[in-house]
C-alpha positions as CSV (number, residue, x, y, z in Angstrom):
1,X,40.3,5.6,-92.2
2,X,40.6,8.9,-90.5
3,X,42.6,11.9,-91.4
4,X,43.6,14.4,-88.6
5,X,45.2,17.7,-89.5
6,X,47.4,19.9,-87.4
7,X,49.6,23.0,-87.7
8,X,47.4,25.8,-88.9
9,X,47.4,29.2,-87.4
10,X,48.1,32.9,-87.8
11,X,51.3,34.1,-89.5
12,X,52.5,37.3,-91.0
13,X,53.2,37.9,-94.6
14,X,56.4,36.2,-95.6
15,X,56.3,33.7,-92.8
16,X,56.1,30.0,-92.7
17,X,53.8,27.3,-91.4
18,X,53.9,23.5,-91.6
19,X,50.7,21.5,-91.8
20,X,50.5,17.8,-91.0
21,X,48.0,15.2,-91.7
22,X,48.1,11.9,-89.9
23,X,46.3,8.8,-91.1
24,X,44.7,6.2,-88.9
25,X,42.9,3.0,-89.8
26,X,45.1,1.5,-92.4
27,X,46.5,2.5,-95.8
28,X,46.8,0.4,-98.9
29,X,48.8,1.3,-102.0
30,X,48.4,2.8,-104.4
31,X,47.0,6.1,-103.2
32,X,47.4,9.8,-103.5
33,X,47.3,12.3,-100.7
34,X,47.3,16.0,-100.7
35,X,45.7,19.3,-99.7
36,X,42.8,21.4,-100.9
37,X,42.1,24.9,-99.5
38,X,39.0,27.0,-99.4
39,X,38.9,30.7,-98.9
40,X,35.7,32.5,-97.7
41,X,33.2,32.7,-100.5
42,X,35.3,30.6,-102.9
43,X,35.4,27.1,-104.1
44,X,37.7,24.4,-102.7
45,X,40.8,24.3,-104.8
46,X,43.5,21.6,-105.1
47,X,46.8,22.9,-103.7
48,X,49.3,20.0,-103.9
49,X,49.4,16.2,-103.9
50,X,51.8,13.4,-103.6
51,X,51.5,9.7,-104.5
52,X,52.8,6.8,-102.5
53,X,55.4,6.5,-105.3
54,X,56.7,10.0,-104.4
55,X,55.3,11.9,-107.4
56,X,54.2,15.4,-106.5
57,X,52.3,18.2,-108.1
58,X,51.5,21.8,-107.1
59,X,49.1,24.4,-108.3
60,X,51.0,27.3,-110.0
61,X,50.4,29.8,-107.2
62,X,52.3,27.8,-104.6
63,X,55.1,26.4,-106.7
64,X,58.5,27.3,-105.3
65,X,56.9,28.2,-101.9
66,X,55.2,25.0,-100.7
67,X,56.7,21.6,-100.4
68,X,54.7,18.4,-99.8
69,X,56.2,15.2,-98.3
70,X,55.0,11.8,-97.2
71,X,56.1,9.3,-94.6
72,X,54.2,6.3,-95.7
73,X,55.5,4.1,-92.9
74,X,54.2,6.4,-90.2
75,X,51.2,7.6,-92.1
76,X,52.0,11.2,-92.0
77,X,51.9,13.8,-94.8
78,X,53.3,17.3,-94.4
79,X,52.9,20.6,-96.3
80,X,55.7,23.0,-95.6
81,X,54.5,26.5,-96.6
82,X,56.9,29.4,-96.9
83,X,56.8,33.0,-98.2
84,X,53.1,33.1,-97.2
85,X,50.9,35.7,-98.8
86,X,47.5,37.0,-97.8
87,X,46.0,35.1,-100.7
88,X,47.0,31.8,-99.0
89,X,44.5,32.5,-96.2
90,X,42.0,29.6,-96.2
91,X,40.9,26.5,-94.5
92,X,43.2,23.7,-95.6
93,X,41.9,20.2,-96.0
94,X,44.0,17.1,-96.4
95,X,42.6,14.3,-98.5
96,X,43.2,10.7,-99.4
97,X,42.3,9.2,-102.8
98,X,42.6,5.4,-103.1
99,X,44.1,4.0,-106.3
100,X,44.5,7.3,-108.1
101,X,43.9,11.1,-107.9
102,X,40.1,11.7,-108.0
103,X,38.1,14.9,-108.3
104,X,36.2,13.6,-105.3
105,X,38.6,12.1,-102.8
106,X,37.6,9.1,-100.7
107,X,38.5,10.6,-97.3
108,X,38.9,14.2,-95.9
109,X,40.3,15.7,-92.9
110,X,38.4,18.1,-90.7
111,X,40.2,21.2,-92.0
112,X,42.7,23.6,-90.4
113,X,42.6,27.4,-90.6
114,X,45.6,29.3,-92.1
115,X,45.5,33.0,-91.8
116,X,48.2,35.3,-93.3
117,X,48.1,38.8,-92.0
118,X,49.5,41.8,-93.9
């Protein structure tokens, strides 16, 4: 299984970005996919996740601003980010956990940089 991210970049405060994560190599239910992010000098934190059943969860700081979605047929997960703030600047990593959400996901993407300028 490989996860390939796309969609990061530079955006001004209040702007929007959409991150995508495409899965290759097969996917078996149940699973959970989502996004972590890591800012310079900080730990990697869970941002949002979605299960193959469609259940979602967000960290408090991104609720009402970010939306995660999943196309299980085509193996693509998307994170729509709006009202971006400088604090959202980080490298974003998509992940896949088989069976259930785990503190150590089974697979990771390579990471994509998101920079929010003020």
